[in-house]
Each structure stands twice: as C-alpha cells, then as structure tokens.
C-alpha positions in Angstrom: -47.8 15.2 15.9 -50.0 15.0 13.2 -52.8 12.2 12.5 -53.4 10.1 9.8 -57.0 7.8 9.9 -56.8 4.8 7.7 -60.7 4.1 6.9 -61.6 0.7 4.7 -64.0 -1.8 4.9 -62.5 -5.2 5.2 -63.8 -8.7 5.7 -63.5 -12.8 4.2 -60.7 -12.6 2.5 -58.9 -9.2 4.0 -57.6 -8.6 1.2 -58.8 -4.5 1.8 -57.3 -4.9 5.3 -54.0 -5.9 4.2 -54.3 -3.3 1.3 -54.8 -0.5 4.2 -52.5 -1.8 6.4 -49.3 -1.3 3.8 -51.1 2.1 3.3 -50.6 3.1 7.1 -46.7 1.6 6.7 -46.4 4.1 4.0 -48.3 7.3 6.2 -45.9 6.2 8.4 -42.4 6.4 6.4 -43.6 9.9 5.8 -42.8 11.2 9.2 -44.0 11.5 12.2 -47.1 10.8 12.1 -50.2 8.9 14.4 -52.3 6.4 12.6 -55.9 5.2 13.3 -56.8 2.3 11.5 -60.8 2.0 11.6 -62.6 -1.5 9.6 -66.1 -0.3 9.4 -67.0 -3.5 9.1 -66.2 -3.7 13.0 -67.6 -0.4 14.1 -71.1 0.8 13.8 -70.2 4.3 12.4 -67.5 6.4 11.9 -66.6 9.3 14.5 -67.0 12.2 11.8 -66.1 14.9 14.4 -62.2 12.7 14.7 -62.1 12.3 10.6 -62.8 16.0 10.3 -59.8 16.7 13.2 -57.4 14.1 11.3 -55.1 15.8 9.1 -55.7 13.2 6.4 -57.2 10.0 5.5 -58.0 6.5 3.3 -60.6 5.3 1.9 -60.3 1.8 1.1 -63.4 -0.8 0.3 -63.5 -4.0 -2.1 -65.7 -3.6 -5.4 -69.1 -4.4 -4.5 -70.6 -5.0 -7.8 -69.0 -2.2 -9.3 -69.8 0.0 -6.3 -68.3 0.8 -2.8 -69.2 -0.7 0.0 -72.6 0.4 1.8 -70.3 1.2 5.2 -68.2 3.3 2.9 -71.1 4.9 1.2 -72.2 5.5 4.9 -68.9 7.3 6.0 -70.1 9.8 2.6 -73.1 10.0 4.2 -72.0 11.3 7.3 -69.8 13.7 5.9 -72.0 15.6 4.0 -75.0 15.1 7.0 -72.1 16.8 9.2 -71.4 19.9 6.8 -74.7 21.2 6.7 -74.3 21.6 10.8 -71.1 22.6 10.4 -68.2 19.8 10.7 -66.8 19.8 7.3 -64.2 17.5 5.8 -64.2 19.6 2.7 -60.5 19.7 1.2 -58.5 17.2 3.0 -55.8 15.5 2.3 -57.0 11.7 1.1 -56.3 8.8 -0.9 -58.4 5.9 -2.1 -57.9 2.2 -2.2 -59.9 -0.7 -4.1 -59.4 -4.4 -4.1 -61.7 -6.6 -6.3 -62.1 -9.9 -7.0 -62.0 -9.3 -11.2 -64.7 -6.6 -11.5 -62.6 -3.5 -10.9 -65.1 -0.9 -11.9 -65.9 0.8 -9.0 -63.3 2.8 -8.3 -64.9 5.2 -10.5 -67.7 5.7 -8.7 -65.7 6.2 -5.4 -63.5 9.0 -6.7 -66.7 10.8 -7.3 -68.1 10.1 -3.8 -64.2 11.4 -2.8 -64.8 15.1 -4.8 -65.1 17.3 -1.6 -61.7 15.6 -0.4 -58.2 16.4 -2.0 -57.0 13.6 -3.8 -52.9 13.8 -3.2 -52.5 10.2 -5.8 -53.8 8.1 -8.3 -56.3 5.4 -6.8 -55.1 2.3 -5.9 -56.8 -1.0 -7.6 -55.6 -4.3 -5.9 -57.4 -6.7 -7.8 -57.3 -10.4 -5.7 -54.6 -10.5 -2.8 -52.0 -7.8 -2.5 -48.3 -8.7 -3.8 -45.8 -9.3 -0.5 -44.8 -5.8 0.9 -47.1 -4.1 -2.4 -44.7 -1.2 -3.3 -47.6 0.8 -5.1 -49.7 0.7 -1.5 -47.0 2.1 0.4 -45.9 4.5 -2.1 -49.4 5.8 -1.8 -49.6 5.9 1.9 -46.4 8.0 1.4 -47.6 10.1 -0.8 -50.4 10.6 2.1 -48.3 11.4 4.4 -46.4 13.7 2.5 -49.5 16.1 1.7 -50.2 15.9 5.8 -46.3 17.0 6.5 -47.0 19.6 3.6 
C-alpha cells in the first residue's frame, strides 16, 4: 500500500490542522493510500527516514511574519542534513498548503524551501478558517494521491 505523510504545524486556532485533515481526505479519495498525520507542534522532530520511505508528502504551515513555522523549517533543515548522509527525498511528490490571518506572503519562501521536492499542484493558501469541506484543500490532496498512485 502506498503511504503519504501530511506534515504540518498547527496550534492556537487549529486552522492549519483543519486544512491538513481536508488534504488527507483528498489523498484517501484518490485511492488506497495510507495517510500519516504529523503535527510538528506536538513532536520533537519528524522522522526523516520515515519521510524518505513515504511515497508522497503534504507540508503545511501557518504564515508567521511572512515565513513558515519554525518546526516546518526544521523539517527542511533535517532533509538537507539527511541528504548529506544518503537519505534523500529529492523528487518526492509533494503539495504545500498555508493558512494565514491576513499576511499570506510566506508561500513563496515555502515554495523555495521545497525546490528539491516535486510539487504536483499549485500551493493552497487559506485565509483564516477553511470553509466547510473546502474543495480546494481536498483537490490538493487528490492531486497528491493521484501523483503517488501514478
């Protein structure tokens, strides 16, 4: 069975987690894919070996001062260091999503950080809480799921 990791940072308002759940829903709708949800606000570090073994990844962050959450930046730092010892995620199918309360400018730095991954859809940016069932977030997950299934 194929596996996708949905790695995101969410806390206070929970909007990023809500989008992450919708993305995961879309991945599952694409076919028989196991989804692992990881809130980086609740774990010390993401297991990069497990990330490297996954067939795809969705990454999500709130916009903090026009930059990604520090825990998501840490994921990219860990990917960089893992690559130096032969653990690579380069070219892995990926989608990005971001929430914000009025800024929304961090998506470009986020996109640049993910340059070694294979973005299979345009990033989704959600201002405040996602609408009920948010079709854009679900479609983002479906795009990832379809890319993973080939």
